[in-house]
C-alpha positions, 0 to 999 in steps of 0.5 A, spaced: 566 574 577 570 570 572 577 573 573 576 572 580 574 564 579 581 563 575 585 568 580 583 563 586 583 557 583 590 558 581 592 559 588 592 553 589 595 549 583 596 543 586 589 542 587 587 545 582 591 540 577 588 535 581 582 535 579 582 537 572 587 531 571 582 526 575 576 530 570 581 529 564 581 522 566 574 521 566 572 525 560 578 520 556 575 514 558 567 516 556 570 519 549 575 513 548 570 508 549 564 512 546 568 512 540 570 505 539 561 503 540 560 509 534 565 504 530 561 498 532 554 501 531 557 503 523 560 497 523 554 493 524 550 497 521 554 496 514 555 489 514 547 488 515 545 493 510 551 490 505 547 484 505 540 485 507 540 492 504 537 498 508 530 495 506 526 489 503 519 489 499 516 482 501 509 479 501 505 481 507 507 476 513 512 472 509 517 476 515 513 470 520 511 465 515 514 465 509 521 461 510 515 455 511 512 456 505 516 460 499 512 459 493 505 461 498 509 467 500 512 469 493 512 476 490 510 475 482 512 480 477 517 482 481 521 485 474 515 490 475 515 493 481 524 494 481 522 498 475 517 502 478 522 503 484 528 504 480 523 510 476 519 513 481 521 520 482 522 520 489 526 515 491 531 515 484 535 519 487 536 515 493 536 509 491 543 505 490 541 498 489 535 494 487 536 487 487 531 480 488 533 475 493 529 468 493 530 464 499 528 456 501 531 451 504 532 444 500 536 439 501 544 439 499 547 432 497 553 429 496 550 422 493 557 419 491 559 419 499 551 418 501 551 424 504 545 430 505 545 436 509 539 441 510 541 447 507 537 455 507 539 457 499 539 464 497 537 465 489 541 472 488 543 476 482 550 476 484 552 482 480 547 486 484 548 482 491 556 484 490 554 491 489 550 490 494 556 488 499 560 494 497 556 500 500 561 503 505 557 510 507 561 511 513 568 510 510 570 503 515 577 501 514 574 494 511 574 490 505 567 487 502 567 479 502 564 479 495 561 472 491 565 467 489 560 465 483 562 467 476 555 470 473 556 467 467 556 460 470 549 458 471 551 452 475 555 455 479 555 457 487 558 457 494 556 454 501 559 455 508 565 451 511 560 447 515 556 445 509 562 443 505 565 439 512 559 435 512 559 433 506 565 432 506 568 436 500 574 438 504 578 435 500 576 437 493 576 445 495 582 444 498 580 447 506 585 448 511 582 446 518 576 442 516 575 435 520 574 429 517 569 424 520 570 417 522 568 414 517 561 411 517 560 415 523 557 422 520 554 418 513 548 418 512 547 411 508 544 413 500 540 406 501 535 410 506 533 415 501 527 414 497 529 410 491 526 416 486 529 421 490 535 417 488 534 415 481 533 423 480 539 426 482 542 420 479 540 422 472 541 429 474 549 428 475 548 423 469 546 430 465 551 435 468 556 430 467 558 432 460 557 439 461 562 440 467 566 435 465 572 441 464 570 444 471 574 444 477 572 444 484 567 440 488 559 437 486 554 437 489 546 436 487 540 440 491 533 437 492 528 442 493 520 441 493 517 445 486 511 448 486 506 442 485 510 439 491 514 434 486 522 433 488 526 437 483 534 435 484 540 441 480 547 439 480 551 445 482 559 446 482 561 449 488 567 453 488 568 456 494 566 454 501 566 460 505 565 463 513 559 467 515 563 467 522 557 463 525 557 455 526 550 455 525 550 459 519 556 456 516 552 449 516 546 451 512 548 456 508 548 456 500 548 462 494 547 460 488 544 463 480 537 467 481 536 464 474 537 457 477 534 457 484 528 459 481 528 454 475 528 448 481 522 452 485 518 453 480 520 450 474 522 453 466 515 458 468 518 461 475 519 468 475 518 469 482 522 472 489 521 472 496 524 479 497 526 485 493 532 488 496 533 496 496 539 500 498 539 507 499 545 511 499 545 514 505 542 511 511 539 518 513 534 517 508 530 510 511 525 514 514 524 517 507 525 512 502 520 507 508 514 512 506 514 513 500 514 504 499 509 504 503 505 509 499 506 505 493 503 500 497 497 503 498 496 507 492 499 503 486 500 495 488 494 494 490 494 487 486 499 483 491 499 485 498 505 487 500 509 491 506 516 494 507 522 492 513 528 496 515 535 492 515 534 493 523 527 489 524 530 484 518 536 483 523 534 483 531 541 482 532 542 489 530 538 492 536 541 487 541 548 489 540 547 496 540 543 495 545 548 492 550 553 497 548 548 503 549 547 500 556 554 499 557 556 506 555 551 509 559 553 506 566 561 508 564 558 515 563 554 515 570 560 512 573 565 518 571 559 523 573 559 520 580 566 521 580 567 528 576 562 529 581 565 528 588 572 530 586 569 537 585 565 537 590 571 536 595 575 541 592 569 546 594 568 544 600 576 544 602 577 552 598 571 554 603 574 552 609 581 555 608 577 561 605 572 562 610 576 568 613 576 571 606 568 569 605 567 573 612 571 579 609 568 579 602 561 579 606 563 586 610 565 590 604 558 588 601 558 582 597 551 579 597 550 571 600 549 570 592 555 573 590 558 568 593 555 563 590 556 566 584 564 565 585 564 559 587 559 556 582 564 560 577 570 555 579 567 549 578 564 552 572 571 553 570 573 546 572 569 543 567 570 547 561 578 547 563 577 539 564 572 538 558 577 541 553 584 538 555 580 532 556 577 532 549 585 534 545 587 528 550 582 523 546 582 524 540 590 525 540 590 518 543 584 516 538 589 518 532 595 514 535 590 508 537 587 508 529 594 508 526 596 503 530 593 497 526 590 493 532 584 488 530 579 484 532 574 479 530 567 482 532 561 478 531 557 475 526 564 477 522 569 472 519 574 477 518 578 480 523 576 488 523 581 495 525 580 497 531 579 504 531 576 510 535 571 514 531 572 521 534 573 526 529 566 528 525 562 525 532 561 532 534 554 531 537 557 526 541 563 530 543 558 536 544 553 533 549 559 529 553 563 535 554 557 539 556 555 533 561 562 534 564 562 542 564 554 541 568 556 535 572 562 540 575 558 547 576 552 543 579 558 539 584 560 546 586 553 549 587 552 546 594 560 548 597 557 555 595 550 555 599 554 553 604 560 558 604 554 564 603 550 561 609 555 562 614 555 568 619 559 574 617 561 574 625 563 567 626 567 567 618 571 573 620 574 571 627 574 563 623 581 561 625 
């Protein structure tokens, strides 16, 4: 039956070639967009996991209320938690980095210029954070942006380019394309600040002037409310302003040393953080690690209420962006499938019309109706298989050419251009599922014309002109 179907397709080479071409273009379109969607998915996952880890261990309800009360929702004895996680027999082989982070709100001030700005402070372990950002499990052609803070310099920090712009630190940081406000239009008069806060900032600046005499770059004062509610100020050296890819984040971002942040918020005796960032070697182990952490929370860490969240929960934008690409991919797949459906159906209908006498002859020779159906369905199956194979090979070739062309784009939430790549090699599940979809659609497209051919009356078919 397959041999007969192949000979029938070969009899009308032009029509068969046109049908195959349409199927190949459809396969090419689906696979190229699917490969690009996979690249976007892996790129977003790499970015979010590199900044927040696969999982975060937090105090219960910190996710909902902690940003307004970092003291009340902080983790105590976090070093013991880190040690237990790193030594756990189940988690240890899965881990790559476990690093603490302390996040809270404060006021960054350039009080010499009479300017201040609300910021979101991240106190981080610099070495752990840089190791976190170098995660690249999918071997993407990206360069991680590491923190510029020297781990040996306790007062160093980095800020968003928007913070530098609003505090008029562009000149000190040698920033390009950093507009300056007109005189008096954006400044906050230092006299409007509380007198005791201004005095505290001046005292801190005087105390740190001796130690920072040989340092270069910009300096600012960071004001935060300590555990007891009293204001506390740290003077920080800023040697770089970065862009996060989002203007709103650029205007509130400030990263500093964890120890300095703990001293500012909790005093000399404060050893707390707001979360432990846990990064795994591979994302495939996420569910296993989450289950094990939850078991430890329920059985061994009952002295303080804890909960664990994955990076998708912590970063809702990940699900929104990937969901959008999935919806577009599904729409394109449906659209191309409809084109294949009508193309193959039209080809089979024309074949049935042209071979009416042949169908009558076959029926006269004893071929049953089911045999006629199998013959035309086999032709549709062969068209689908051939189109799927050729379309896949063409897509792999074109994807390779695009990947080597060096095109780049700036994705949402990123500060650096990312190479445009079509990820098809190694995506066996996607290649197989799309190929099977095209073959199935082509086979189903041939079924109705095959049914109509099988239902023809033998006498009418034989005298058809």
